[in-house]
C-alpha positions in Angstrom: 32.8 124.2 -18.2 29.5 126.0 -17.8 28.8 126.5 -14.0 25.2 127.4 -13.0 23.8 128.2 -9.6 20.2 128.5 -8.5 19.5 130.5 -5.3 16.3 131.5 -3.6 17.7 134.6 -1.9 14.6 135.5 0.1 14.9 139.1 -1.0 18.0 140.4 -2.8 18.4 143.4 -0.5 18.4 141.2 2.6 20.7 138.7 1.0 23.2 141.5 0.1 23.1 142.8 3.7 23.6 139.3 5.1 26.8 138.7 3.1 25.9 137.3 -0.4 28.7 139.3 -2.0 31.6 137.2 -0.6 29.9 134.0 -1.8 29.3 135.4 -5.3 32.9 136.7 -5.6 34.3 133.4 -4.5 32.1 131.4 -6.9 33.0 133.7 -9.8 36.7 133.5 -9.0 38.8 131.0 -11.1 39.6 129.2 -7.9 38.4 130.8 -4.7 39.8 129.7 -1.3 36.3 128.5 -0.2 36.0 126.1 -3.2 37.7 123.3 -1.3 35.3 120.4 -0.9 32.7 122.0 -3.2 33.3 119.8 -6.3 35.2 120.2 -9.5 33.5 123.4 -10.6 34.7 126.3 -12.6 33.8 130.0 -12.2 30.1 130.8 -11.9 28.7 132.1 -15.2 25.0 131.8 -14.8 23.1 132.6 -11.6 19.3 131.9 -11.3 17.5 133.8 -8.6 14.2 133.3 -6.9 12.3 135.6 -4.5 14.2 138.6 -5.8 11.6 140.9 -4.2 12.9 144.1 -5.9 12.5 146.1 -9.1 14.8 145.8 -12.0 16.9 148.8 -11.2 17.4 147.7 -7.6 18.5 144.2 -8.7 21.0 145.6 -11.2 22.3 148.1 -8.7 22.9 145.3 -6.1 24.6 143.1 -8.7 26.9 146.0 -9.5 27.6 146.5 -5.8 28.6 142.8 -5.6 31.0 143.2 -8.6 28.8 141.9 -11.4 27.5 145.1 -13.0 28.4 143.8 -16.5 26.1 140.8 -16.3 23.2 140.2 -18.6 20.0 140.2 -16.5 16.7 138.6 -17.5 14.3 139.5 -14.7 10.5 138.9 -14.2 9.0 141.1 -11.5 5.6 140.4 -10.1 3.0 143.0 -11.3 -0.2 141.5 -10.0 -2.1 143.5 -7.3 -0.7 142.9 -3.8 2.5 141.3 -5.0 5.0 144.1 -4.4 7.9 142.8 -2.3 7.1 139.2 -3.2 8.3 136.6 -5.7 10.4 137.7 -8.6 12.8 135.5 -10.6 15.9 136.3 -12.7 18.6 134.7 -14.8 21.9 136.5 -14.4 24.7 135.7 -16.9 28.2 136.7 -17.8 27.7 135.0 -21.2 25.6 136.6 -24.0 21.8 136.3 -23.7 20.1 136.1 -27.1 16.5 136.1 -26.0 14.4 136.5 -22.9 10.8 135.2 -22.3 8.6 135.8 -19.3 5.7 133.6 -18.3 3.4 135.0 -21.0 5.9 134.8 -23.8 6.8 131.2 -22.7 3.1 130.2 -23.2 2.2 129.8 -19.5 -1.5 130.6 -18.7 -2.5 134.2 -18.4 -3.1 133.8 -14.7 0.7 133.6 -14.2 1.7 136.5 -16.5 2.2 139.0 -13.6 3.2 136.5 -10.9 7.0 136.9 -11.3 7.5 133.1 -11.1 9.0 132.2 -14.5 11.6 133.6 -16.8 13.6 132.0 -19.6 16.9 133.2 -21.0 18.6 131.8 -24.1 22.3 131.8 -23.1 24.9 131.5 -25.8 27.6 129.2 -24.4 30.9 128.9 -26.3 31.7 125.4 -27.5 28.2 124.2 -26.5 25.6 126.4 -28.2 22.5 128.1 -27.0 21.1 126.8 -23.7 17.7 127.8 -22.6 17.9 128.5 -18.8 14.8 128.9 -16.7 14.4 130.3 -13.3 11.2 129.2 -11.7 9.5 129.8 -8.3 6.6 127.5 -7.6 3.9 128.7 -5.2 4.3 127.3 -1.7 0.6 126.2 -1.5 -1.4 125.1 1.5 -3.7 122.1 1.8 -7.3 123.0 1.2 -6.6 126.6 0.3 -6.8 128.6 -3.0 -3.0 128.8 -2.7 -2.8 125.1 -3.3 -5.0 125.4 -6.4 -2.6 128.0 -7.7 0.3 125.7 -7.0 -1.2 122.7 -8.8 -2.1 124.9 -11.8 1.5 126.2 -11.9 2.9 122.7 -11.8 0.6 121.7 -14.6 1.7 124.7 -16.7 5.3 123.6 -16.0 4.5 120.2 -17.3 3.4 121.6 -20.6 6.2 124.1 -21.1 8.9 121.6 -20.1 7.5 119.1 -22.6 8.0 121.8 -25.3 11.5 122.6 -24.2 12.6 119.0 -24.3 10.8 118.1 -27.5 13.9 117.8 -29.6 16.3 114.9 -28.8 19.3 117.2 -28.7 17.6 120.1 -26.8 19.8 122.0 -24.4 17.6 123.3 -21.7 17.9 123.7 -17.9 15.0 124.4 -15.5 16.2 125.6 -12.2 14.6 127.0 -9.1 12.5 126.5 -6.0 9.8 124.0 -6.9 8.5 123.8 -3.3 8.0 120.0 -3.7 10.2 117.1 -2.4 10.2 114.3 -4.8 11.3 111.3 -2.7 11.6 110.4 0.9 15.4 111.0 0.6 14.6 114.6 -0.2 13.0 115.4 3.1 14.4 114.7 6.6 11.0 114.5 8.3 9.0 112.9 5.5 6.8 110.8 7.7 5.4 113.9 9.4 4.8 115.8 6.1 2.9 113.2 4.1 -0.3 115.2 4.3 1.2 118.6 4.0 1.9 120.9 1.0 5.4 120.1 -0.3 5.1 116.3 -0.1 1.6 115.5 -1.3 1.3 112.6 -3.7 -0.4 114.8 -6.3 2.5 117.3 -6.2 5.1 114.6 -6.4 3.4 113.1 -9.4 4.4 116.1 -11.4 8.1 115.5 -10.7 7.5 111.8 -11.6 6.2 113.1 -15.0 9.2 115.3 -15.5 11.6 112.4 -14.9 9.5 110.1 -17.2 9.6 112.7 -20.0 13.4 112.8 -20.0 14.4 115.5 -17.6 17.1 114.7 -15.1 17.3 115.9 -11.5 21.1 116.5 -11.8 21.8 116.7 -8.0 19.9 113.5 -7.3 21.7 111.8 -10.2 25.1 112.7 -8.7 24.0 111.9 -5.1 22.2 108.6 -5.5 21.2 106.6 -2.4 21.8 109.4 0.1 19.6 111.7 2.1 19.6 115.2 0.8 21.7 117.2 0.1 19.1 119.5 1.5 18.8 123.1 0.3 16.1 124.7 2.6 15.8 124.7 6.4 13.3 126.5 8.6 14.6 129.6 10.3 12.8 128.4 13.4 14.2 126.1 16.0 17.3 124.0 15.3 16.4 122.7 11.9 19.6 124.0 10.3 21.8 122.8 13.1 20.3 119.3 13.0 20.2 119.3 9.2 16.4 118.8 9.2 15.9 120.1 5.7 14.1 119.9 2.5 15.6 119.4 -1.0 13.4 121.7 -3.0 15.9 123.8 -5.0 16.6 121.8 -8.2 18.4 121.9 -11.5 16.5 119.8 -14.1 18.4 119.2 -17.3 17.3 117.8 -20.7 19.1 114.5 -21.7 21.7 116.2 -23.9 22.7 118.6 -21.1 22.4 116.1 -18.3 25.0 113.9 -20.0 27.5 116.7 -19.7 26.7 117.2 -16.0 27.4 113.5 -15.3 30.8 113.8 -17.0 31.8 116.6 -14.7 31.0 115.1 -11.3 30.2 118.5 -9.8 26.8 119.1 -8.2 26.9 120.7 -4.7 24.9 122.6 -2.2 26.8 125.6 -0.7 25.4 125.1 2.8 26.5 127.9 5.2 29.1 127.0 7.8 26.7 128.0 10.6 23.2 129.3 11.3 24.5 132.8 11.9 26.3 132.9 8.5 23.2 132.1 6.5 22.3 134.5 3.7 18.9 133.0 3.2 16.8 130.1 4.5 17.8 128.4 1.2 21.3 127.5 0.1 22.7 127.8 -3.4 22.7 124.7 -5.6 25.7 124.7 -8.0 26.3 122.4 -10.9 28.9 122.2 -13.6 28.3 121.2 -17.2 31.1 120.3 -19.6 31.3 122.0 -23.0 
């Protein structure tokens, strides 16, 4: 089994301080004590990170501190002016990585070359083949602002690149990350109050419609049909976490050939922290297993 997690850590240094290491050690173990109730998943082999907010040396050092110093790391840092300490995406793998592409090498528009929001890694998975794994971090946006223009442009760029990745019928590709858009009402607890806000606008959701129509599968939704959530982000303010007033914005989107393997496994879970005080980030990891 290939087990993949996507995790917006809201800063890898802060996540490490708040207790990410025990979660990672448990997920990487053959069968950790905290696995009960978390699905039929094997040891974690690929971890996709968003909002790394650190340089490459710092990320590798923290991974080593957490017991994963031997991992292959594909990391895209933001280099645009004023982006220090923001964004940053990575694919971390215990399996061999045969190629790495940042936004520019992946063909995204030049405006996103230094944004630290897209990285691809070709992961050589035994008994399966090469799987292209993407870690993406879509801009948050804001209605009527230049940030929303950036968000819509980034989603459009994703449309084009995802079409390329899924062009072959037997393509093995996985796009993971924080897309900052809820697709359906079931993905957002307070959807009525957010119909005119960034994250649930019709024009944003239309991009997710297009991904589904072009053959990509939202793996977690496919394995949790007809239910609210499972949410992966909750505001740090108020009692959003305690009342599970969340958003499902952290996704694993698989091409048809890979999605079939996820459906056979029956494992797609959100590692929600036991309590507000035990949270590592305002996001929770989304973990999925794919049969080989």
